[in-house]
N, C-alpha and C positions, 0 to 999 in steps of 0.2 A: 166479354169483350164486346163493343157496342157496335149498331149495323152500321155506322159510318167508318168504323176501324177497319171493321171488315172488307165490307166495299172500298174502301182506300188499299187494302193492303193487294186485294185480285187485282185491282185496278194496275197499280206499280209490276205486280207480278206479269201481267200481260202483254204492259211496254215492254217490259227488259226483255223478254221473249222475241217480241216483233224489233229488236235492234235499240233498246232505248238504254238508258243506264242500268245495270246489274244489281239487284240486291240480294240478300239473304233472309229467309224469313226461316224464324226458330219457332217450333210447336214442342208444346210439352206433350207427350204420349205416353210417362207414365209418372203417378204422382202417389203420396201417400195418401189417404182417407181422409187425414185433417191438416193436409197442409194448406199453406198460404197461395199455395198457384193450382187449378186446376186441371186437370187433362183437358187438352183442346186449345188453352190460351196459347195467343199468338203474339210474335213480333217481329215487326218488317226491320232490316236496319239495311241503310242507303252507305254509300262508300265514303258517304262526309261525315260519318256517324251519328246523322238523324234517326229518327226512329216513327215507325208506326205501329199502336198497339200497344202492350203492356206484359209486363210478367211478374204484376205487382208492384213492382219495384223497387224491392228489397236486394239483398246480397246474390239473391239465385238472377234475375235480371240482368245485373253488373257483372257477374259472372258469364253468362250467356252474351252479352253483347262483347264481351271481349273476347271470344272464341270466333262468336260470329264472322265477328273482320277477319280473322284470319280463314275464313273461309274463302273467303274469295278469289285466295291466291290458290287454294288447293283444287278448287273446280268440281268437288265430289260432296254428294249426300253424307253427313257424317252422322251416327248415332251418339250423343254424350251423356257421361251421367253427373250428376253434381247430390252433394249433399246441401241439407236446406241452408246454409250457411254459405253457400256458392261454390263449397273447395269443391275440387274435380277428385272423379272416382273412375275407377276402372271397373269394367264389369262386375268383375269378381265382389270389388267393394262394395259397389252398390247391393249384388245379392245380400251380404251382411249387412246392411244399412239398412235400418226399417224407415226412414226418413228419405228414400232418395228420390230423386227426379230422375226422369231418362226424358231428354230433350233431341227431339230430332232438326240438323242445321239442313237448308235446302237453299242453294245457289240459284238463283234463274238471269241468267243473261243469255246474249245472243249467242250462237253459235262460234267456238274460237275459227278463228282466221288460219289457215296454213296458208305461206305467203312463199311460193317457191317461184326462186330466183335462177332462171333456166329451162328452159322449156325442151332439152335434147332427152333421151329413152330414160333417164333416171325421174327428168319432172315427169314427163308422162305417169311412167306408174307410180309416181307420189301423189299425181292429182286422182287418179283411180283411186287409190287404197284409203288417200284422206278424204274423199269426199264418201267411200265406204262408213268409215269412222265416224262419219257426223260433222267435218269440219267444212268450214265455207273455203273453198278455195280460189285462192287468187294466182296468177301466172305471171312474171315479169320476163321478156326475154326482147331483144333487139331484131331479129332477123322475123320479118312479117310470116314467114312461112312455118315456122315455128310458134310465133303469139298471134294466134285466132283461136274462134271460136270452133272452129270445124277440127281441128285437131284437141280442144279441150272445150269438149260439152259439159263437163260435168264440174268446170271452173264457174264462178259467180262473179269471176272479175278476168280478164285477159289483158293486158298492157304490152302495147310493142314500145319501145323507145329506150335510149340511152337508158342502164343500167342505174346509174348514179343519179342519174335526173328524176327517173320514176319513182326511186325508193324515196326521194327525196320527197316526194310529193303524195307518197303512199301513206295512208293512215295505220301507224304502230300503236297499240298501248300494250298492258299485259296480259293479254287476250288471243294475241298472235306471236305465230311461230315459224320463225323465218328459217329458209333451208337453202342453202345457197348453193348450187349444182351446176354451175355454168360449164361452158364447153372448153373453158382455159383458165390458167391460175390467174393469168391477170384481170379477166374481170370478176372471178372470185374477190379477189383481193378489193377490187375498186367496190364491188357491190357490197362485201363485209365493213368496210371505211365505213361507209355513209349509213349502217347499219349500228354500227359499234357507237359511231359519234352522235346518232340520236338516241340512243338508248331507249330503258321502255318497253322493250317485248320480252314477253315470257319464256320463249326458247329463242337461241343464235346456232346455229350450229354452218359448217363447211364443209363440204366435202375435198379430202387430198390427202396424201400420202404424207407421211409425219415429218418428213424433212421438208415437203412443200409447206406444208401447215405451218411449221414451224419458224421458215424463213416469213408467211405472210404475219404471223403474230409477230414476233420481231419489227417489221417495217410498221406496225401500226403502234409500235411503243415508242419508235422512233421517230414516229411523225407526232408525237406528244398524247395520243390517244389515252383516255382513264386505263391505267393498270387492272384494275379492279373487273371492267365493263371489257376488258380483253380476255383475261382470265377465265369469266364465265362463257365464253365461246365454246362450244361442243363442237370440239374437232381432234383427229381424224372424227366423221360423223358416223353417227348408229351403235349400235351394240355388236357385239362380236357372235355373229351365228354363222361365221365362215360362208358368207354370202358373196356371190362372182358375177351372176347376170344380173342388169339394170333391176330385174321386178325383184330381185331376190335383198336388190342392197336397198332399194325402198321400202320391202319389210325392216330390212336392220334399221332405217331411218325411221319408220313411222313408228317402231317399237320404243326407241329411245324416247321419242316425242311423247309416246303415251306415259312414258313411264314419267317423264319428267312434271306432265301435267296434273297423272294421280298420286305421284308420290312412291312407285313401286320400289320394288329394291331388286329387280333385275334377274333377281335368280331362279334356277329353273323351279317350278310348282312344284316336283317333290322333295325339293328341300326344304319348302314352306309348311311348314305346321298344319294351318289354317288360314285361308286368303281373308283375310279381315279389310272388306270391302265398307264403307260407311265410318272409318277409323283416320283418325289423323297417323299421318306416315311415321312418325316419330315413337307415337303410342303403341304401333304395330309391332316394333322390336319386342316393346318394355310386353306385350301379351304374349308374346311368342315365347320368352323367355321361362313367363309363367307357368308355361304349359297350355 
């Protein structure tokens, strides 16, 4: 790799981590002695598909570029294995393949945004847990006493105003996780309608009973919103852990947010043969079945 390529990759990684556009860096960490690509070779992929650096431009590079694009969605460091012709291998397959490559994919991006719509007891607990989990926390509420920096010191942004108007202006992208926990179903419905109408969020969830949320979703469909977008709403929100208190409910919600972000199964760890960090979600199941 040339010094210019290395400097370019480093500069874009720093920019991404400081709030710029996300990038994925692919690094060859194991290679056959006589392989066309050496250990340490790097390639940076931008969201538009353009690259900096090189993995020699052959079939391995083409395969890695294709998989690196998916890494933007998974938001996690992954280790993948390839044959010399670019074919994907499992870890066991790579161990049996003399010419296998091992490539690490590292996404670099600003912290994910946890957008909490509703500054009540659950919203307060969510802000605390979200901050501990490394999210950039934002809170929206229409009541000044519930939407202020004194109540939410851990939040990077607190907005006091009409829910629909605030959500219309708030930047939402595929690194934004929206949780609607307002003080009433009317505010939840107004907020959810605006978020679903805009689209683009990585996660959208709304609190409420099955009966109530079912009615809200039906209203959105009757209003002509995209059925697929409505169907992707997580509601009732959270994982089933028997939560009762606002703090417990916040834990259940954040558990689901992290599950969606990281691709977890939601199963008890004692039922999982081995934690598969840095492995694509679909491949985890395959690897567990292999033993």
